[in-house]
C-alpha positions, 0 to 999 in steps of 0.5 A: 060580085063585090067580094070578087071586086075587092079581091081583085083590087087587093091583088092589084094593090099587092102587085103595085106594092111589090112593083114599088118595092122592086123599084126601090131595091133596083134603085138602091142597087144601081145607086150603090154600084152593086148592079154594075159590078154584078153585070160586069161579073157576068159579062166580063169576069176577072179572077186571079188578077194577082197571078195574071199581073205576076205572069204578065210581068215575069214573061212580058206578056200584056196582062189584058191579053192573058185575061182575054185568052182566059175569057175566050178559053173558059170564061174564068171557069176551071173546066175540061174540054172534049179534046182534053184541054184543061183549066182556065187557059185550056191547056192540053196534056201534050202542050203541058208536057212540052211547056214543062220540057221547054221551061225546065220543069220536072214535077208536072202532074196532069192534075196540076192543070186544075190549079189556077196559078199553074194553069195561068203560068203554063198558058202565059209561058205558051203565049210568050213562046208563040209571040216570040215564034211569030215576032210579036204578032198577036194574030198569028200567036193567037191563031197558033194558040187555038189551032196549033202552030203548024196551022198558023205557019201554013196560013202565013206565020207572022204575016198572017192577017185576021181575015186570012185565017181560013177556019171560022172558029179560029178567026172568030176566036182571034177576033174575040180575044183581041176585042176582049183584050181592049175591054179588059184593059179599059175595064180592069186597068188598075186590077191588071197593073196599068197606070201604077 
């Protein structure tokens, strides 16, 4: 009996020591800001901010909007969708060919969409085209980015309101991008070139 009680007491002491150590490590992480940065990276990641800033300036598109589209499309991960859309901004091969035609490019290859710089450049070019088409209206431009310009046109074009978007997926997409745009501006203002 005494041996069992001693083993049990040692287990509790070891668990207590582990809990204290875990608390100290957590405290150090919180104090150093590492925990906040790790949490931020999980919940609102940002990569390629230099390319985003450059494209925002070159094409006169809000950097936070570009970051929010990337977040909503891919969470900043290079991937290919079931529909064949590729890269950070999820550009379809057909859209990429049209962007190349409109921008005067001549050397596009499908594999280019995996290059973050090219993907962000093409996606931002497309966003600029849509913003111009819809007189700067972000709701209509984002609806067109997600569901295609023909759908956005049919839903009201530049007078489209968020609540008027009939597709749940597109309405949710537009709402998420607009929400994340504010979050990116607030969280990463300096990295995205605001306030310089």
